[in-house]
Backbone as CSV, one residue per row, in Angstrom:
resi,resn,N_x,N_y,N_z,CA_x,CA_y,CA_z,C_x,C_y,C_z
1,MET,36.825,-70.453,-55.783,35.472,-71.493,-56.008,34.294,-70.931,-56.007
2,TYR,33.100,-71.054,-56.433,32.101,-70.451,-56.736,30.870,-70.824,-55.373
3,HIS,30.162,-70.081,-54.885,29.387,-70.133,-53.901,27.882,-69.978,-54.525
4,LEU,27.028,-71.044,-54.710,25.626,-70.681,-55.024,24.612,-70.724,-54.232
5,TYR,24.100,-69.572,-53.795,23.025,-69.811,-52.682,21.855,-70.009,-53.359
6,GLY,21.142,-71.146,-53.344,20.167,-71.304,-53.872,19.066,-72.542,-53.230
7,SER,18.332,-73.079,-53.810,17.226,-73.905,-53.246,16.894,-74.793,-54.731
8,GLN,16.333,-76.120,-53.912,15.787,-77.243,-55.345,14.733,-76.565,-55.493
9,GLY,14.331,-77.059,-56.904,13.108,-76.397,-57.915,13.205,-75.030,-57.573
10,THR,14.314,-74.372,-57.881,14.255,-72.869,-58.430,14.934,-72.365,-58.904
11,GLY,15.245,-71.000,-59.395,15.815,-70.507,-60.526,17.702,-70.905,-60.700
12,SER,17.801,-71.269,-58.938,19.275,-71.595,-58.833,19.512,-72.496,-59.699
13,ALA,18.598,-73.348,-60.389,18.806,-74.574,-61.365,19.790,-74.113,-62.511
14,MET,19.169,-72.797,-62.937,19.797,-72.657,-64.210,21.373,-71.998,-64.032
15,VAL,21.575,-71.407,-63.053,22.976,-70.977,-62.782,23.949,-72.405,-62.726
16,GLU,23.508,-73.306,-61.944,24.173,-74.487,-61.526,24.335,-75.195,-62.595
17,ILE,23.579,-75.051,-63.626,23.549,-75.849,-65.053,24.717,-74.884,-65.930
18,ALA,24.754,-73.512,-65.551,25.828,-72.885,-66.123,27.058,-72.913,-65.579
19,LEU,27.069,-73.760,-64.330,28.492,-73.662,-63.836,29.170,-74.710,-64.451
20,GLU,28.178,-75.888,-64.385,28.659,-77.050,-65.342,29.455,-77.096,-66.585
21,TYR,28.605,-75.892,-67.462,28.988,-75.553,-68.609,30.884,-74.836,-68.571
22,CYS,30.699,-74.138,-67.452,32.186,-73.609,-67.365,32.918,-74.429,-66.730
23,GLN,32.488,-75.497,-66.186,33.531,-76.573,-65.567,34.436,-75.813,-64.810
24,ALA,33.505,-74.973,-63.839,34.232,-74.268,-62.814,33.531,-74.881,-61.386
25,PRO,34.968,-74.833,-60.639,34.593,-75.314,-59.209,33.208,-74.705,-58.623
26,TYR,32.442,-75.189,-57.702,31.511,-74.516,-57.210,30.936,-75.447,-55.896
27,ARG,30.191,-74.755,-55.134,29.654,-75.271,-54.027,28.019,-74.985,-53.743
28,CYS,27.085,-75.584,-53.813,25.732,-75.192,-53.629,25.393,-75.190,-52.058
29,ILE,24.649,-73.898,-51.697,24.414,-73.691,-50.209,22.884,-73.454,-50.124
30,GLU,22.277,-74.514,-49.187,20.896,-74.177,-49.266,20.488,-72.897,-48.535
31,ALA,19.821,-72.099,-49.390,19.315,-71.012,-48.581,18.104,-70.915,-49.253
32,ALA,16.678,-71.367,-48.947,15.607,-71.074,-49.539,14.858,-69.637,-48.588
33,PRO,14.573,-68.577,-49.145,14.281,-67.830,-48.406,12.793,-67.733,-47.312
34,TRP,12.214,-68.696,-47.867,11.184,-68.975,-46.945,11.027,-69.883,-46.096
35,GLN,12.634,-70.324,-45.507,12.657,-71.633,-44.580,13.886,-70.940,-43.575
36,ALA,13.634,-70.909,-42.407,14.903,-70.504,-41.558,16.260,-71.478,-41.814
37,SER,17.127,-71.259,-41.791,18.353,-71.886,-41.887,19.516,-71.114,-41.981
38,PRO,20.710,-71.666,-41.308,22.058,-71.308,-41.350,22.592,-70.145,-42.942
39,GLY,21.889,-71.132,-44.033,22.227,-70.873,-45.489,21.492,-69.705,-45.554
40,ARG,20.248,-69.350,-45.416,19.403,-68.276,-45.472,19.775,-67.106,-44.587
41,ASP,20.594,-66.888,-43.337,20.839,-66.081,-42.668,21.935,-65.354,-43.622
42,ALA,22.929,-66.342,-43.797,23.966,-65.575,-44.906,23.519,-65.404,-45.771
43,LEU,22.579,-65.579,-46.898,21.941,-64.963,-47.963,21.737,-63.718,-47.681
44,GLU,20.802,-63.515,-46.381,20.417,-62.027,-46.060,21.446,-61.165,-45.810
45,ARG,22.780,-61.901,-45.276,23.540,-60.446,-45.477,24.415,-60.412,-46.833
46,LEU,24.283,-61.075,-47.666,24.930,-61.090,-48.683,23.970,-60.253,-49.925
47,ASN,22.791,-60.726,-49.864,21.861,-60.014,-50.597,20.553,-59.622,-49.871
48,PRO,20.159,-58.407,-49.605,19.379,-57.903,-48.715,17.889,-57.794,-48.850
49,LEU,17.840,-58.518,-50.556,16.589,-58.873,-50.864,16.029,-60.266,-50.736
50,VAL,17.199,-61.258,-50.048,16.741,-62.337,-49.595,16.466,-63.329,-51.195
51,GLN,17.331,-63.189,-52.097,16.587,-63.373,-53.319,17.741,-64.525,-53.766
52,ILE,16.936,-65.700,-54.338,17.911,-66.529,-55.009,17.469,-67.160,-56.539
53,PRO,18.566,-67.327,-57.702,20.025,-67.392,-57.356,20.960,-66.142,-56.665
54,THR,21.619,-66.543,-55.641,23.087,-65.436,-55.291,24.273,-66.206,-55.660
55,LEU,24.939,-65.566,-56.372,26.260,-66.455,-56.631,27.418,-65.366,-56.139
56,GLN,28.161,-66.223,-55.096,29.527,-65.396,-54.770,30.582,-65.751,-55.475
57,LEU,31.337,-64.690,-55.942,32.635,-64.992,-56.829,33.768,-65.794,-56.276
58,PRO,34.751,-66.263,-56.926,36.154,-66.670,-56.030,36.692,-65.407,-55.770
59,ASP,36.496,-63.989,-55.970,37.016,-63.218,-55.437,36.541,-62.294,-54.057
60,GLY,35.114,-63.130,-53.559,34.279,-62.826,-52.786,32.951,-61.781,-52.991
61,SER,33.226,-61.327,-54.179,32.166,-60.456,-54.459,30.721,-61.214,-54.813
62,ILE,29.675,-60.402,-54.813,28.486,-60.835,-54.680,27.988,-60.500,-56.186
63,LEU,27.419,-61.403,-56.939,26.401,-61.067,-58.025,24.827,-61.605,-57.932
64,THR,23.920,-60.919,-57.868,22.582,-61.481,-58.101,21.866,-61.185,-59.193
65,GLU,20.786,-61.582,-59.580,20.132,-61.288,-60.916,20.752,-62.713,-61.727
66,SER,19.406,-63.448,-62.201,20.130,-64.657,-62.680,20.517,-64.294,-63.980
67,ALA,20.019,-63.241,-64.803,20.418,-62.748,-66.100,21.764,-62.369,-66.091
68,ALA,21.954,-61.260,-65.014,23.204,-60.980,-65.175,24.289,-61.946,-64.836
69,ILE,23.780,-63.138,-63.657,24.882,-64.124,-63.780,25.086,-64.993,-64.760
70,LEU,24.335,-65.170,-65.780,24.374,-66.070,-66.768,25.134,-65.099,-68.083
71,ILE,24.934,-63.677,-67.694,25.988,-63.314,-69.101,27.580,-62.640,-68.325
72,HIS,27.665,-62.828,-66.981,28.652,-62.632,-66.270,29.628,-64.339,-66.728
73,LEU,28.945,-64.962,-66.527,29.714,-66.479,-67.079,30.094,-66.720,-68.298
74,GLY,29.053,-66.308,-68.799,29.563,-66.190,-70.211,30.481,-65.695,-70.876
75,LEU,30.647,-64.547,-70.567,31.700,-63.474,-70.677,33.007,-64.064,-69.893
76,GLN,32.886,-64.429,-68.635,34.140,-64.903,-67.733,34.652,-66.125,-68.525
77,PHE,33.622,-67.039,-69.126,34.344,-68.495,-69.654,33.976,-68.496,-71.030
78,ALA,34.581,-67.724,-71.732,34.215,-67.457,-73.461,34.074,-68.770,-74.051
79,ASP,34.937,-69.836,-73.414,34.656,-71.388,-74.271,33.687,-72.140,-73.870
80,SER,32.792,-71.528,-73.066,31.748,-72.158,-72.365,30.807,-72.824,-73.216
81,GLY,30.463,-71.533,-74.297,29.448,-71.573,-75.101,28.250,-71.309,-74.771
82,LEU,28.119,-70.709,-73.272,27.073,-70.273,-72.707,26.599,-68.620,-73.665
83,LEU,27.510,-68.050,-74.250,27.229,-66.957,-75.306,27.562,-67.247,-76.396
84,PRO,27.163,-66.644,-77.715,27.732,-66.654,-78.773,29.061,-65.691,-78.952
85,THR,29.733,-66.410,-80.070,31.185,-65.744,-79.855,30.863,-64.374,-81.112
86,GLN,30.150,-64.619,-81.819,29.618,-63.548,-82.881,29.046,-62.259,-82.490
87,ALA,29.411,-61.097,-82.612,28.417,-60.047,-81.688,27.096,-59.770,-81.836
88,SER,26.633,-59.755,-82.909,25.288,-59.637,-83.558,24.602,-60.979,-82.671
89,ALA,24.757,-61.788,-82.860,24.161,-63.225,-82.143,24.266,-63.132,-80.859
90,ARG,25.226,-62.565,-80.089,25.480,-62.694,-78.682,24.613,-61.532,-77.782
91,ALA,24.530,-60.368,-79.049,23.686,-58.964,-78.490,22.137,-59.998,-78.227
92,GLN,21.751,-60.431,-79.516,20.409,-61.250,-79.492,19.880,-62.245,-78.229
93,VAL,21.031,-62.606,-78.041,21.045,-63.644,-76.445,20.932,-63.194,-75.315
94,ILE,21.525,-61.982,-75.257,21.240,-60.850,-74.062,20.300,-60.696,-74.176
95,ARG,19.851,-60.138,-74.889,18.236,-59.259,-75.167,17.389,-60.560,-74.745
96,GLY,17.570,-61.674,-75.069,16.513,-62.805,-74.671,16.768,-63.191,-73.131
97,LEU,17.992,-62.858,-72.762,17.951,-63.336,-71.484,17.193,-62.245,-70.198
98,VAL,17.473,-60.969,-70.828,16.826,-59.758,-70.170,15.425,-59.604,-70.306
99,TYR,14.988,-60.047,-71.700,13.656,-60.094,-71.673,12.841,-61.470,-70.971
100,ILE,13.321,-62.310,-70.958,12.808,-63.476,-69.831,12.607,-63.086,-68.378
101,ALA,13.972,-62.478,-68.104,14.040,-62.016,-66.359,13.072,-61.160,-65.959
102,ALA,12.601,-59.987,-67.075,11.775,-58.717,-66.729,10.396,-59.038,-67.110
103,ASN,10.090,-60.382,-68.178,8.492,-60.220,-68.586,7.764,-61.739,-68.005
104,CYS,9.055,-62.615,-67.998,8.470,-64.079,-67.445,8.813,-64.384,-65.891
105,TYR,10.021,-64.266,-65.425,10.755,-64.754,-64.214,9.907,-63.951,-63.534
106,SER,9.950,-62.533,-63.518,9.277,-61.387,-62.603,7.695,-61.563,-62.332
107,ALA,7.136,-62.419,-63.173,5.580,-62.637,-62.909,5.297,-63.874,-62.149
108,ILE,6.494,-64.671,-61.915,6.602,-65.544,-61.000,6.313,-65.480,-59.524
109,GLY,6.921,-64.181,-59.584,7.050,-63.814,-58.034,5.689,-63.001,-57.833
110,ILE,4.810,-62.776,-58.594,3.383,-62.033,-58.304,2.810,-63.216,-58.307
111,LEU,2.584,-64.325,-58.845,1.787,-65.688,-59.060,2.108,-65.937,-57.726
112,ASP,3.129,-66.297,-56.883,3.383,-66.651,-55.929,2.980,-66.151,-54.712
113,TYR,3.367,-64.885,-55.025,2.826,-63.827,-53.580,2.113,-62.553,-54.252
114,PRO,0.833,-62.948,-54.725,0.097,-61.525,-55.069,0.036,-60.666,-53.580
115,GLY,-0.025,-60.876,-52.481,-0.616,-59.931,-51.480,0.471,-58.866,-51.470
116,ARG,1.862,-59.461,-51.784,2.504,-58.403,-52.034,2.895,-57.102,-52.880
117,TRP,1.866,-56.960,-53.739,2.036,-56.341,-54.873,0.295,-55.096,-54.548
118,VAL,-0.495,-55.845,-53.910,-1.742,-55.128,-53.126,-2.064,-54.861,-52.090
119,SER,-2.531,-53.772,-51.777,-2.596,-53.119,-50.417,-4.102,-53.907,-50.180
120,ASP,-4.002,-54.134,-48.784,-5.421,-54.847,-48.089,-5.933,-56.051,-49.217
121,ALA,-5.232,-56.799,-49.332,-5.721,-58.131,-50.504,-6.520,-58.824,-49.522
122,ASP,-7.525,-59.220,-49.950,-8.196,-60.555,-49.645,-8.272,-61.609,-50.740
123,PRO,-8.618,-62.756,-50.442,-8.649,-64.085,-51.410,-9.186,-63.810,-52.833
124,ALA,-10.234,-62.902,-52.920,-10.935,-62.578,-54.125,-9.963,-61.805,-55.055
125,LEU,-9.405,-60.878,-54.210,-8.471,-59.863,-54.994,-7.265,-60.384,-55.471
126,GLU,-6.685,-61.450,-54.486,-5.222,-62.130,-55.066,-5.970,-63.225,-56.203
127,ALA,-6.871,-63.620,-56.047,-7.102,-64.749,-57.259,-7.248,-63.892,-58.588
128,ARG,-7.729,-62.622,-58.756,-7.687,-61.568,-59.581,-6.204,-61.274,-60.330
129,VAL,-5.595,-61.052,-59.488,-4.087,-60.671,-59.900,-3.485,-61.715,-60.198
130,ARG,-3.444,-63.068,-59.651,-3.028,-64.024,-60.434,-3.233,-64.646,-61.752
131,GLU,-4.992,-64.141,-61.802,-5.534,-64.527,-63.090,-4.806,-63.525,-64.221
132,ALA,-4.700,-62.282,-63.872,-4.102,-61.525,-64.605,-2.883,-61.408,-64.934
133,THR,-1.951,-61.798,-64.302,-0.619,-61.899,-63.921,-0.470,-63.518,-65.093
134,GLY,-0.975,-63.813,-64.819,-1.019,-65.370,-65.605,-1.192,-65.278,-67.008
135,GLN,-2.245,-64.366,-67.205,-2.452,-64.227,-68.733,-1.340,-63.240,-69.475
136,ARG,-0.978,-62.592,-68.384,0.170,-61.635,-69.055,1.653,-62.403,-69.227
137,LEU,2.064,-63.276,-68.310,2.724,-64.311,-68.259,2.991,-65.088,-69.688
138,HIS,1.578,-65.671,-70.087,1.588,-66.867,-71.321,1.711,-65.561,-72.514
139,HIS,1.151,-64.553,-72.370,1.095,-63.677,-73.546,2.996,-63.263,-73.762
140,ALA,3.447,-62.656,-72.901,5.121,-62.403,-72.831,5.590,-63.701,-73.335
141,TRP,5.437,-65.122,-72.892,6.155,-66.319,-73.830,5.785,-66.536,-75.079
142,GLU,4.417,-66.379,-75.124,4.143,-66.089,-77.041,4.613,-65.289,-77.567
143,LEU,4.932,-64.116,-77.197,5.829,-63.115,-78.131,7.013,-63.524,-78.066
144,PHE,7.436,-63.840,-77.222,9.166,-64.542,-77.095,9.205,-65.951,-78.025
145,ALA,8.428,-66.612,-78.345,8.570,-67.971,-78.821,8.691,-67.163,-80.583
146,ARG,7.655,-65.973,-80.910,7.515,-65.643,-82.226,8.953,-65.080,-82.553
147,GLN,9.452,-64.354,-81.634,10.560,-63.467,-81.831,12.166,-64.104,-81.812
148,PHE,11.844,-65.011,-81.095,13.218,-65.952,-81.237,13.435,-67.288,-81.630
149,VAL,14.076,-67.022,-82.673,13.703,-68.666,-83.865,14.560,-69.318,-83.274
150,PRO,14.615,-71.141,-82.790,16.321,-71.491,-82.660,16.636,-71.780,-84.047
151,ARG,18.136,-72.194,-83.983,18.844,-72.273,-84.909,19.832,-73.473,-84.938
152,PRO,19.742,-74.302,-84.391,18.653,-75.197,-83.927,18.302,-74.748,-82.573
153,PHE,19.258,-74.454,-82.090,19.006,-73.567,-80.482,18.866,-72.099,-80.415
154,LEU,18.122,-71.858,-79.259,18.079,-70.346,-79.178,19.270,-69.412,-79.411
155,GLY,20.209,-70.181,-78.988,21.945,-69.517,-78.754,22.469,-69.781,-80.025
156,GLY,22.115,-70.588,-81.091,22.867,-70.869,-82.115,22.851,-72.683,-82.383
157,ALA,24.011,-72.792,-82.738,24.123,-74.405,-83.107,24.391,-75.380,-81.845
158,ALA,24.172,-75.003,-80.593,24.226,-75.622,-79.686,23.674,-74.518,-78.445
159,PRO,23.279,-75.840,-77.456,22.067,-74.784,-76.231,23.144,-73.859,-75.397
160,GLY,22.858,-72.888,-75.171,23.690,-72.064,-74.050,22.747,-71.028,-73.212
161,ALA,23.005,-70.318,-72.644,22.609,-69.771,-71.550,21.157,-69.204,-71.841
162,LEU,20.694,-68.880,-72.960,19.299,-68.262,-73.308,18.439,-69.546,-73.211
163,ASP,18.948,-70.812,-74.030,18.344,-72.153,-73.785,17.983,-72.771,-72.285
164,ILE,19.106,-72.180,-71.592,19.000,-72.997,-70.181,17.975,-71.904,-69.298
165,GLN,17.846,-70.493,-69.919,17.075,-69.859,-68.661,15.805,-70.190,-69.283
166,ALA,15.219,-70.239,-70.647,14.065,-70.369,-71.137,13.650,-71.620,-70.387
167,ALA,14.538,-72.833,-70.491,13.887,-74.312,-70.170,13.660,-74.168,-68.896
168,VAL,14.340,-73.551,-67.872,14.096,-73.586,-66.252,12.732,-72.699,-66.134
169,VAL,12.575,-71.539,-66.664,11.341,-70.605,-66.494,10.213,-70.763,-66.657
170,SER,9.939,-71.698,-68.015,8.791,-72.112,-68.618,8.431,-73.246,-68.007
171,ARG,8.823,-73.742,-66.861,8.424,-74.497,-66.012,7.518,-74.221,-65.020
172,TRP,7.376,-72.794,-65.210,6.387,-72.202,-64.122,5.334,-71.485,-64.424
173,GLY,4.097,-71.562,-63.696,2.807,-70.703,-64.244,2.350,-70.904,-65.549
174,GLY,2.423,-72.176,-65.604,1.410,-73.252,-66.429,1.753,-72.604,-67.976
175,ALA,3.024,-72.065,-68.315,3.457,-71.658,-69.451,3.597,-72.895,-70.549
176,ARG,4.116,-73.618,-70.464,3.794,-74.657,-71.504,2.814,-75.462,-72.030
177,ASP,1.932,-75.420,-70.724,0.193,-75.904,-71.098,-0.345,-74.839,-72.005
178,ALA,0.045,-73.620,-71.820,-0.523,-72.732,-72.341,0.125,-72.495,-74.172
179,LEU,1.192,-73.067,-74.275,1.829,-72.477,-75.396,1.642,-73.884,-76.441
180,ARG,1.318,-75.028,-75.664,1.268,-76.341,-76.115,0.662,-76.567,-77.720
181,HIS,-0.088,-75.649,-77.610,-1.100,-75.552,-78.971,-0.702,-74.719,-79.889
182,SER,-0.468,-73.452,-79.355,-0.332,-72.413,-80.064,1.307,-72.529,-80.651
183,GLN,2.430,-72.927,-79.899,3.550,-72.968,-80.097,4.102,-74.182,-80.043
184,PRO,3.724,-75.357,-80.379,4.058,-76.318,-80.500,5.734,-76.840,-80.789
185,ASP,6.190,-76.011,-81.709,7.458,-76.160,-82.131,8.427,-75.662,-80.805
186,PHE,7.869,-74.674,-80.133,9.007,-74.269,-78.921,9.021,-75.087,-77.536
187,VAL,7.797,-75.566,-77.590,7.552,-76.274,-76.365,8.306,-77.751,-76.584
188,ALA,8.144,-77.880,-77.778,9.488,-79.050,-78.322,10.630,-78.735,-78.110
189,LEU,10.765,-77.785,-78.521,12.702,-77.053,-78.468,13.090,-77.164,-76.579
190,LEU,11.838,-76.567,-75.907,12.268,-76.748,-74.578,12.483,-77.977,-73.962
191,GLU,11.624,-78.906,-74.307,11.573,-80.439,-74.135,13.374,-81.154,-74.316
192,ARG,13.573,-80.607,-75.611,15.074,-81.038,-75.892,16.181,-80.859,-75.500
193,ILE,15.933,-79.238,-74.974,16.768,-78.394,-73.825,17.082,-79.313,-72.827
194,GLU,16.154,-79.856,-72.148,15.935,-80.501,-70.976,16.497,-81.573,-71.082
195,HIS,16.615,-82.441,-72.160,17.420,-83.880,-72.241,19.113,-83.681,-72.834
196,GLU,19.478,-82.240,-72.964,20.884,-82.402,-73.000,21.811,-82.587,-71.964
197,PRO,22.789,-83.223,-72.518,23.637,-84.136,-71.372,23.786,-83.305,-70.315
198,ARG,24.470,-82.012,-70.309,24.974,-80.944,-69.471,23.884,-80.537,-68.584
199,VAL,22.499,-80.512,-69.400,21.215,-79.804,-68.720,20.694,-80.983,-68.028
200,ALA,20.287,-81.911,-68.306,19.240,-83.084,-67.601,19.872,-83.592,-66.329
201,PRO,21.070,-83.841,-66.151,21.367,-84.167,-64.545,20.853,-83.112,-63.609
202,VAL,21.094,-81.640,-63.819,20.689,-80.735,-62.776,19.224,-80.894,-62.690
203,LEU,18.679,-80.815,-63.947,17.146,-80.688,-63.656,16.846,-81.843,-62.935
204,ALA,17.361,-82.995,-63.174,16.855,-84.124,-62.398,16.885,-84.145,-60.829
205,ARG,17.902,-83.382,-60.427,18.029,-83.019,-59.080,17.236,-82.112,-58.317
206,HIS,16.749,-81.189,-59.378,16.037,-79.885,-59.071,14.276,-80.650,-59.039
207,TRP,14.039,-81.237,-60.305,12.930,-81.551,-60.077,12.767,-83.081,-60.482
208,PRO,13.248,-84.125,-59.244,13.285,-85.404,-59.665,12.205,-86.406,-59.745
209,GLU,10.941,-85.394,-59.610,9.728,-86.368,-59.816,9.574,-86.100,-61.542
210,SER,9.768,-85.374,-62.315,9.802,-84.978,-63.703,10.672,-86.116,-64.501
211,ARG,11.693,-87.126,-63.712,12.194,-87.462,-64.717,11.414,-88.824,-65.613
């Protein structure tokens, strides 16, 4: 059985969706890094960065970094549809997964905790860091939308790992509002992904207010 350390409304949602795709038995363990709990203590022992999602594999080994987890599951469960079977298409999906992790998902941490990234931060400086990071985040999504054309989904004929990741990470930092006028087709795609049968129930558990 897989053990997924995460929390409601976080990036652990994308791994939970992926595990549903794989039809693999798993258990979710509440481990919000910002809140003391037995799950958080266990998470810190497994992942010193105390970051979620963290996935414990059936053999007991630990896998961190959301893109790495999605890629691993897609390779381990080749019939899940998380990754394309055709090599060049799979390469582009892997590229997209790493792009979002490096350029979009990472920016959310700066928006949430700007004081971690500057010395002697005061509220005015933190506000400037957030503004600049938000602009950079929206630009990164703009470039992503131009480069990754759905066919009809980002992973091909059906939604896969890249679609799942994009649908979750784009919920933060005002990305969709920023793209709604400049990239309406991309925003429509994200909303279509959210209504997919294997995606919607997990998102509803993580963001019940958006039902």
